[in-house]
VEXMARLO-907740 format. One record per residue: residue number from 1; x, y, z of N, C-alpha, C in turn. Coordinates in steps of 0.001 Angstrom, whole numbers. Atoms other than C-alpha are relative to their C-alpha. Example, Ala and Ser with C-alpha at 12.3 -4.5 7.8 and 13.67 -1.06 7.14 Angstrom:
- num,n.east,n.north,n.up,ca.east,ca.north,ca.up,c.east,c.north,c.up
- 1,890,-1190,0,12300,-4500,7800,900,1200,0 .
- 2,-820,-1190,-60,13670,-1060,7140,-770,1090,730 .
This chain:
- num,n.east,n.north,n.up,ca.east,ca.north,ca.up,c.east,c.north,c.up
- 1,-103,561,1357,8569,20187,13296,85,-1523,24 .
- 2,-184,1440,-82,9536,16683,14394,-1339,-719,146 .
- 3,1311,627,-193,5928,15979,15401,-761,-135,-1325 .
- 4,644,89,1319,4744,16688,11852,600,-1142,-817 .
- 5,-629,1143,669,7253,14148,10556,-578,-1301,544 .
- 6,636,1174,-606,5775,11656,13023,-1435,-146,-519 .
- 7,1377,21,497,2277,12616,11867,-54,-606,-1401 .
- 8,-65,515,1371,3284,11807,8273,629,-1384,-68 .
- 9,-611,1331,-108,4944,8550,9465,1311,-128,-788 .
- 10,-1278,88,704,8266,9421,7830,1015,-832,789 .
- 11,-873,845,-830,9876,7553,10731,-333,-1477,-172 .
- 12,409,1385,258,8087,4394,9526,-86,-203,-1520 .
- 13,-29,64,1468,9149,3912,5891,-694,-1210,-612 .
- 14,648,1191,548,7356,556,5551,-1198,378,-875 .
- 15,1162,-424,786,4243,2375,4299,394,522,-1373 .
- 16,-493,-512,1281,6265,4092,1582,356,-1165,-914 .
- 17,-404,1170,791,7700,760,434,-1221,-743,-529 .
- 18,1194,738,402,4281,-909,362,-776,741,-1089 .
- 19,700,-786,1015,2811,1932,-1700,825,122,-1279 .
- 20,-879,-161,1150,5842,2264,-3979,146,-1291,-798 .
- 21,-259,1277,669,6245,-1448,-4776,-884,-236,-1220 .
- 22,821,246,1187,3195,-1840,-7074,210,1029,-1102 .
- 23,-292,-1022,1007,4044,1439,-8794,1286,-357,-736 .
- 24,-1262,423,622,7600,189,-9403,-230,-1195,-919 .
- 25,316,1140,865,6272,-3143,-10711,-604,490,-1316 .
- 26,718,-490,1175,3981,-1243,-13075,911,782,-943 .
- 27,-905,-810,829,6653,1189,-14278,905,-879,-843 .
- 28,-946,844,729,9081,-1555,-15222,-709,-927,-997 .
- 29,746,848,933,6423,-3772,-16818,-524,821,-1169 .
- 30,564,-843,1057,4742,-944,-18746,1067,490,-970 .
- 31,-1088,-520,844,8104,319,-20030,934,-1102,-487 .
- 32,-810,1143,446,9453,-3193,-20776,1427,36,557 .
- 33,-1286,30,-678,12268,-2820,-18275,809,1283,-51 .
- 34,-771,-1242,132,13360,704,-19204,-906,1221,172 .
- 35,862,-1172,-212,11090,3329,-17601,794,1293,-91 .
- 36,-633,-1313,86,11832,6980,-18190,352,484,1412 .
- 37,-472,-418,-1323,13892,8324,-15266,-871,1114,575 .
- 38,859,-1099,-458,11701,11436,-15084,-1284,-537,619 .
- 39,1230,573,-537,8581,9323,-14556,255,-738,1309 .
- 40,-346,699,-1236,10314,7192,-11933,97,1001,1147 .
- 41,-163,-1020,-1036,11241,10342,-9999,-1337,623,390 .
- 42,1296,-614,-287,7771,11899,-10311,-880,-929,824 .
- 43,842,947,-725,6000,8756,-9143,566,-289,1385 .
- 44,-577,270,-1322,8458,8179,-6304,-317,1127,973 .
- 45,275,-1125,-902,8089,11668,-4852,-1500,180,209 .
- 46,1447,-10,-177,4358,11517,-5482,-436,-1021,1036 .
- 47,283,1037,-992,4304,8304,-3448,317,500,1405 .
- 48,-379,-545,-1314,6131,10000,-572,-1065,964,529 .
- 49,951,-1025,-428,3685,12907,-483,-1385,-576,273 .
- 50,1350,530,-168,476,10918,-923,-80,-999,1150 .
- 51,11,882,-1168,1455,8306,1627,-80,841,1272 .
- 52,38,-895,-1152,2113,11134,4096,-1384,624,153 .
- 53,1336,-596,-44,-1198,12785,3185,-1023,-1014,504 .
- 54,913,1038,-449,-3021,9490,3688,90,-227,1496 .
- 55,-195,171,-1449,-1515,9128,7170,-639,1145,781 .
- 56,590,-1162,-679,-2588,12663,8112,-1522,-83,-21 .
- 57,1455,152,106,-6132,12067,6829,-495,-1053,983 .
- 58,379,1086,-898,-6304,8804,8756,17,453,1462 .
- 59,-119,-433,-1397,-5130,10431,11992,-1016,1083,354 .
- 60,1034,-1011,-247,-7537,13364,11621,-1339,-684,285 .
- 61,1284,701,-159,-10494,11003,11242,-6,-854,1268 .
- 62,-71,963,-1115,-9292,8562,13932,532,594,1307 .
- 63,-649,-609,-1171,-8019,11078,16490,-698,-364,1312 .
- 64,726,355,-1218,-10758,10122,18981,-39,-1504,245 .
- 65,-104,1450,-160,-10179,6403,18425,1419,-388,398 .
- 66,-1404,343,-232,-6376,6318,18413,402,133,1473 .
- 67,-371,-210,-1411,-6227,7595,21991,-430,-1166,894 .
- 68,455,1156,-780,-7943,4369,23138,694,-1296,-407 .
- 69,-713,1181,489,-5613,1987,21281,1449,91,442 .
- 70,-1350,-22,-579,-2313,1063,22915,1068,374,-1017 .
- 71,-1035,-223,1010,-320,1141,19665,-33,1416,-561 .
- 72,137,-1293,680,-1635,4533,18497,-238,1190,937 .
- 73,379,-1080,-913,-2348,6561,21644,1048,1107,118 .
- 74,-1046,-1023,-90,978,8408,21407,206,758,-1315 .
- 75,-124,-740,1256,464,9657,17852,-261,1485,254 .
- 76,64,-1445,-270,760,13482,17582,-1395,572,195 .
- 77,1355,-528,-141,-2953,14193,17083,-716,-614,1197 .
- 78,684,684,-1098,-4240,11585,19525,504,462,1359 .
- 79,-597,-428,-1273,-1857,12798,22240,-64,1508,212 .
- 80,129,-1445,-129,-2527,16480,21583,1266,793,-273 .
- 81,-1257,-705,281,1026,17332,20501,-111,891,-1236 .
- 82,295,-826,1169,-361,18754,17253,-1486,317,17 .
- 83,1407,-399,2,-3603,20714,16952,-678,-479,-1281 .
- 84,767,416,1181,-6362,19781,14513,236,963,-1154 .
- 85,-246,-995,1054,-5839,23026,12580,1403,-161,-573 .
- 86,-1362,229,471,-2114,22319,12412,74,-1186,-940 .
- 87,29,1190,852,-2828,18894,10934,-630,316,-1347 .
- 88,642,-384,1257,-5184,20365,8330,938,854,-863 .
- 89,-947,-830,738,-2570,22959,7370,1106,-828,-626 .
- 90,-1048,888,510,86,20263,6978,-532,-848,-1148 .
- 91,628,779,1064,-2328,18171,4896,-116,823,-1273 .
- 92,117,-874,1166,-2958,21114,2584,1345,169,-685 .
- 93,-1353,-142,549,790,21558,2128,392,-1252,-788 .
- 94,-328,1255,675,1215,17877,1215,-785,-150,-1298 .
- 95,831,117,1198,-1668,17986,-1252,441,986,-1082 .
- 96,-512,-979,974,-285,21136,-2899,1254,-539,-676 .
- 97,-1186,612,578,3028,19360,-3377,-355,-1111,-968 .
- 98,446,1081,877,1201,16393,-4880,-548,539,-1312 .
- 99,553,-617,1210,-627,18669,-7333,1126,489,-913 .
- 100,-1140,-464,804,2692,20167,-8474,624,-1156,-789 .
- 101,-506,1184,705,3818,16652,-9375,-1014,-476,-1027 .
- 102,1062,518,864,470,15682,-10889,-117,777,-1307 .
- 103,154,-808,1216,383,18574,-13373,1115,-259,-1012 .
- 104,-1075,359,936,3593,17235,-14912,-261,-1345,-681 .
- 105,387,1271,591,1814,13977,-15832,-1147,216,-979 .
- 106,1115,-125,945,-731,13362,-18634,-1327,231,707 .
- 107,1287,-384,-593,-4281,14613,-18040,-774,-1196,536 .
- 108,721,1186,-465,-5630,11055,-17662,351,-339,1449 .
- 109,-443,320,-1361,-3613,10695,-14473,-774,793,1038 .
- 110,727,-866,-942,-5585,13538,-12881,-1276,-680,480 .
- 111,1242,687,-362,-8805,11503,-12953,286,-1122,995 .
- 112,-361,1099,-907,-7144,8466,-11358,437,536,1360 .
- 113,-465,-589,-1255,-5523,10718,-8750,-1173,482,849 .
- 114,1183,-458,-738,-8880,12259,-7802,-757,-1175,605 .
- 115,660,1198,-511,-10432,8807,-7457,776,-553,1195 .
- 116,-846,504,-1080,-7486,7678,-5331,-117,842,1254 .
- 117,128,-890,-1155,-7760,10749,-3095,-1359,-185,673 .
- 118,1334,211,-556,-11489,10209,-2686,-70,-1272,834 .
- 119,9,1275,-735,-10984,6590,-1632,823,122,1278 .
- 120,-854,-204,-1175,-8181,7658,735,-753,738,1105 .
- 121,788,-753,-978,-10558,10110,2432,-1090,-878,608 .
- 122,1094,859,-462,-13340,7517,2669,509,-1115,916 .
- 123,-501,1199,-689,-11139,4684,3982,-62,61,1527 .
- 124,18,17,-1477,-10753,5800,7646,-1403,-147,596 .
- 125,1364,124,-505,-14552,5968,8007,-543,-1421,-139 .
- 126,539,1323,317,-15047,2474,6606,69,-974,1167 .
- 127,-153,930,-1126,-13803,720,9738,-1122,161,1035 .
- 128,1109,-216,-918,-16866,2137,11531,-1267,-739,-427 .
- 129,1230,639,458,-19483,445,9345,216,-1167,-958 .
- 130,-281,1062,962,-17751,-1978,6956,856,-1068,656 .
- 131,-741,1084,-638,-16557,-5387,8135,1344,-269,-688 .
- 132,-1246,235,757,-13832,-5456,5452,574,1315,-518 .
- 133,-567,-1270,482,-12270,-1954,5328,1264,-203,-826 .
- 134,-1206,295,779,-9157,-3620,3882,-296,-37,-1504 .
- 135,377,-9,1415,-11071,-3954,591,114,1413,-570 .
- 136,-83,-1402,428,-11280,-162,380,1458,428,-104 .
- 137,-1430,-315,45,-7590,158,1206,637,-623,-1237 .
- 138,-527,663,1190,-6891,-2325,-1592,-198,841,-1246 .
- 139,256,-877,1143,-8507,27,-4099,866,1255,71 .
- 140,-786,-1227,-165,-6738,3092,-2673,1463,-219,-353 .
- 141,-1415,270,217,-3275,1495,-2752,283,-582,-1388 .
- 142,-203,551,1346,-3826,140,-6277,-194,1040,-1090 .
- 143,272,-1022,1011,-4672,3420,-8019,1254,435,-745 .
- 144,-1242,-367,676,-1001,3982,-8846,228,-805,-1267 .
- 145,-219,860,1169,-1120,1102,-11350,-619,593,-1263 .
- 146,538,-638,1208,-3586,2685,-13836,641,1352,-294 .
- 147,-679,-1282,229,-1826,6023,-13300,1297,-200,-773 .
- 148,-1249,293,692,1466,4478,-14429,-258,-302,-1474 .
- 149,295,361,1392,-99,3006,-17547,-473,1206,-795 .
- 150,424,-1228,672,-1738,6334,-18359,1193,901,-285 .
- 151,-1173,-873,158,1562,8174,-17860,968,-511,-1057 .
- 152,-946,576,960,3602,5763,-19999,-610,-215,-1376 .
- 153,664,244,1274,995,5378,-22733,-103,-1475,-339 .
- 154,86,1445,230,1099,1588,-22333,-1462,-440,-27 .
- 155,1356,526,126,-1961,-504,-23127,-439,-651,1316 .
- 156,573,593,-1213,-4134,-1357,-20113,-801,-1221,-435 .
- 157,629,1213,500,-4975,-4971,-20892,-153,-1045,1101 .
- 158,225,1065,-969,-5586,-8333,-19212,1222,-229,893 .
- 159,-1204,150,-818,-1952,-8431,-18004,42,1052,1110 .
- 160,69,-1068,-993,-2433,-5117,-16249,-1025,-332,1077 .
- 161,1038,390,-958,-5611,-6398,-14645,532,-1065,956 .
- 162,-595,1022,-856,-3700,-9429,-13357,941,635,1015 .
- 163,-899,-699,-923,-1057,-7129,-11855,-804,715,1079 .
- 164,866,-708,-949,-3834,-5095,-10232,-566,-988,1024 .
- 165,564,1011,-895,-5407,-8262,-8762,1063,-498,978 .
- 166,-1103,431,-872,-2024,-9424,-7414,205,998,1127 .
- 167,-230,-1033,-1005,-1526,-6127,-5645,-1169,110,968 .
- 168,1205,-105,-825,-5113,-6000,-4379,-33,-1093,1067 .
- 169,10,1121,-946,-4890,-9445,-2766,1142,114,1003 .
- 170,-1152,-202,-892,-1439,-8650,-1341,-346,1011,1088 .
- 171,369,-1041,-956,-2821,-5519,318,-943,-553,1071 .
- 172,940,573,-967,-5712,-7388,1927,737,-923,972 .
- 173,-752,932,-849,-3283,-10032,3218,851,738,1025 .
- 174,-911,-635,-956,-709,-7685,4750,-727,958,938 .
- 175,706,-891,-925,-3242,-5228,6159,-814,-799,1014 .
- 176,621,880,-991,-5061,-8118,7814,1030,-398,1048 .
- 177,-1078,281,-948,-1717,-9065,9383,190,1186,953 .
- 178,-164,-1217,-792,-1416,-5459,10566,-1167,172,975 .
- 179,1190,-166,-838,-4976,-5440,11903,3,-947,1189 .
- 180,-78,947,-1122,-4210,-8456,14097,631,672,1218 .
- 181,-688,-676,-1097,-1959,-6182,16174,-970,760,899 .
- 182,953,-820,-758,-4981,-4100,17231,-1320,-723,254 .
- 183,1291,692,-25,-7657,-6812,17217,-701,101,1359 .
- 184,625,-40,-1329,-8258,-6855,20980,-576,1384,285 .
- 185,478,-1367,-214,-8514,-3054,21214,-1166,321,-934 .
- 186,1060,-281,980,-10654,-2909,18058,-1329,-611,420 .
- 187,1221,657,-467,-13156,-5387,19477,-621,783,1154 .
- 188,489,-735,-1178,-13407,-3381,22699,-690,1313,-369 .
- 189,556,-1312,356,-14108,-48,20964,-920,-55,-1212 .
- 190,951,151,1091,-16182,-1449,18100,524,319,-1386 .
- 191,-592,-238,1320,-13748,-878,15224,45,-1317,-763 .
- 192,95,1214,808,-14103,-3355,12366,1224,-173,-887 .
- 193,-1111,329,888,-11457,-5111,10306,-141,-1451,-430 .
- 194,29,1398,423,-10849,-8360,8463,543,-910,1102 .
- 195,-540,801,-1104,-8839,-9572,11466,-1078,-305,1030 .
- 196,1128,217,-908,-11971,-9148,13596,-1033,-905,-664 .
- 197,1011,766,735,-14281,-10583,10919,377,-1471,-144 .
- 198,-420,1381,273,-12227,-13698,10150,207,-826,1266 .
- 199,-164,676,-1284,-11670,-14518,13847,1125,-1051,-59 .
- 200,-1034,1037,-49,-9807,-17831,14255,428,-474,-1382 .
- 201,-332,380,1376,-9828,-18320,10484,1024,951,-627 .
- 202,-871,-1026,576,-7568,-15286,9982,1303,-558,-578 .
- 203,-1252,525,579,-4230,-17190,9546,-232,-811,-1271 .
- 204,281,826,1170,-5809,-19638,7084,-382,842,-1214 .
- 205,420,-863,1105,-7386,-16894,5005,1190,787,-543 .
- 206,-1215,-698,458,-4081,-14972,4889,833,-928,-880 .
- 207,-754,975,803,-2338,-18122,3621,-657,-195,-1361 .
- 208,719,162,1266,-5045,-18553,969,241,1195,-920 .
- 209,-258,-1203,789,-4604,-14957,-183,1424,-5,-537 .
- 210,-1398,48,432,-823,-15396,-317,203,-1032,-1102 .
- 211,-79,1034,1036,-1192,-18607,-2330,-526,546,-1330 .
- 212,617,-532,1219,-3423,-16782,-4812,875,1061,-669 .
- 213,-739,-1068,673,-1365,-13637,-5377,1413,-422,-388 .
- 214,-1358,402,375,2047,-15327,-5338,-42,-977,-1172 .
- 215,169,884,1145,809,-18030,-7698,-348,765,-1257 .
- 216,392,-809,1160,-703,-15374,-9963,1214,661,-659 .
- 217,-1230,-549,579,2805,-13924,-10422,544,-928,-1090 .
- 218,-511,946,992,3740,-17108,-12315,-786,107,-1307 .
- 219,832,-166,1200,813,-16644,-14704,384,1276,-723 .
- 220,-375,-1274,600,1731,-13004,-15270,1379,-95,-647 .
- 221,-1353,154,548,5393,-13909,-15810,-31,-788,-1307 .
- 222,145,787,1237,4347,-16481,-18412,-538,870,-1125 .
- 223,578,-887,1012,2226,-13932,-20250,1016,1028,-490 .
- 224,-969,-1042,344,5047,-11364,-20154,1319,-576,-532 .
- 225,-1205,673,499,7670,-13958,-21206,1249,409,781 .
- 226,-1142,-302,-849,9932,-13214,-18256,1038,-1122,-103 .
- 227,-1082,990,88,13298,-14974,-18126,131,-800,1297 .
- 228,-200,913,-1127,14643,-17548,-15691,287,717,1313 .
- 229,-359,-687,-1235,15901,-14933,-13198,-1245,353,812 .
- 230,1238,-292,-724,12310,-14061,-12357,-332,-1127,967 .
- 231,320,1147,-841,11846,-17578,-10981,848,-34,1265 .
- 232,-888,-43,-1167,14855,-17175,-8684,-561,952,1046 .
- 233,548,-976,-943,13355,-14047,-7130,-1384,-420,483 .
- 234,1317,479,-408,9908,-15641,-7098,130,-970,1178 .
- 235,-229,936,-1105,11251,-18431,-4888,488,735,1249 .
- 236,-412,-812,-1151,12901,-15801,-2680,-1225,613,660 .
- 237,1255,-537,-532,9497,-14167,-2318,-797,-1062,739 .
- 238,687,1107,-657,8034,-17562,-1429,585,-262,1386 .
- 239,-660,193,-1302,10601,-17927,1381,-469,1066,991 .
- 240,477,-1080,-870,9499,-14545,2752,-1409,-298,496 .
- 241,1376,328,-390,5864,-15671,2751,-30,-1173,979 .
- 242,-84,1123,-944,6812,-18929,4483,449,501,1370 .
- 243,-467,-600,-1259,8682,-16895,7117,-1151,666,753 .
- 244,1107,-720,-631,5455,-14994,7763,-948,-908,785 .
- 245,885,917,-718,3778,-18112,9136,511,-246,1421 .
- 246,-467,64,-1384,5036,-17319,12648,-852,944,840 .
- 247,954,-879,-701,2161,-15974,14771,584,779,1169 .
- 248,-566,-692,-1166,4438,-14956,17642,827,1226,-399 .
- 249,-804,-1138,462,6278,-12364,15498,-837,893,-911 .
- 250,985,-671,842,3338,-10305,14258,535,1270,-667 .
- 251,-500,-1231,609,5067,-6942,13733,1092,-305,-1011 .
- 252,-1047,379,947,8100,-8550,12070,-606,-601,-1263 .
- 253,683,599,1146,5733,-10513,9843,-525,1107,-919 .
- 254,532,-1104,806,4022,-7314,8704,1122,754,-704 .
- 255,-1104,-765,581,7308,-5479,8153,687,-757,-1144 .
- 256,-650,784,1055,8631,-8339,6016,-702,133,-1345 .
- 257,682,-242,1270,6038,-7415,3391,731,1043,-838 .
- 258,-829,-944,745,8316,-4542,2477,1075,-723,-789 .
- 259,-1001,808,691,11005,-7091,1613,-623,-749,-1178 .
- 260,684,711,1083,8473,-9023,-439,-219,936,-1187 .
- 261,239,-966,1076,7547,-5916,-2430,1263,317,-771 .
- 262,-1282,-291,647,11203,-5112,-3130,493,-1217,-780 .
- 263,-419,1248,643,11935,-8746,-3969,-685,-169,-1356 .
- 264,730,162,1256,9215,-8826,-6627,316,1141,-976 .
- 265,-467,-1083,888,10407,-5460,-7972,1290,-442,-692 .
- 266,-1238,522,579,13851,-7012,-8490,-308,-1086,-1022 .
- 267,399,1072,920,12145,-10005,-10101,-482,575,-1323 .
- 268,502,-654,1211,10333,-7732,-12562,1136,703,-740 .
- 269,-1122,-753,579,13468,-5629,-13126,854,-894,-878 .
- 270,-857,892,772,15633,-8530,-14226,-785,-887,-951 .
- 271,818,797,882,12784,-10520,-15688,-277,678,-1325 .
- 272,250,-786,1211,12149,-7730,-18201,1272,299,-778 .
- 273,-1200,-544,658,15725,-6674,-18936,874,-1065,-645 .
- 274,-934,991,497,17580,-9928,-19533,-686,-988,-936 .
């Protein structure tokens, strides 16, 4: 049983935080600081299940690649600790749980969920032929935003689009940071990523992306008429991004994105309520 928990990456909660953060931002913005507790619970548990399902899908597709990468060669499928049929059975269980949550949401959410699942299935293949697979991941990890607006009945307008863009750029930035960890192995086996594509320009492009999405928060806050407390948390988020400019601490840099996501959730929480 423990190997299935490893397969779903429950021992690495950073992925849950990164997927939950934009959903939390959206819930609190769409509900003007007071989201319905039932919706918060449904989206949170849906995030847990779909993040786990995404990890299983990724490992099924990459099982013959992961065994050649130092960081991933000990994963349950790549190392043979779990069979392919066992992984498919576990995936089916996770998807069934997700459907049980989905049927409690408005019908519009079903369409967004299907699109999100489709992109999640496509994403692992993209690194074989697309130089920027992080773009696909950006779409997959952003589908929770329109789902939240559909579930709350809030208007999907230019402010929502700005929130979507912020999240999209954030995803490309942090997944490029993550891809740097495997860049040498990826080059050797022919796997593509933005870290491989950008080459020596990678740190500069990450900084540019961070400048864009963190600056865009100020525009969104102005449109939403957030209070002064938002600025306090915004500067805290800026400190986290400045901390990330340390190339010798690559894994810590990536993990700190979880703190950034939580920091901006707190910013939205108090920015809306006070």
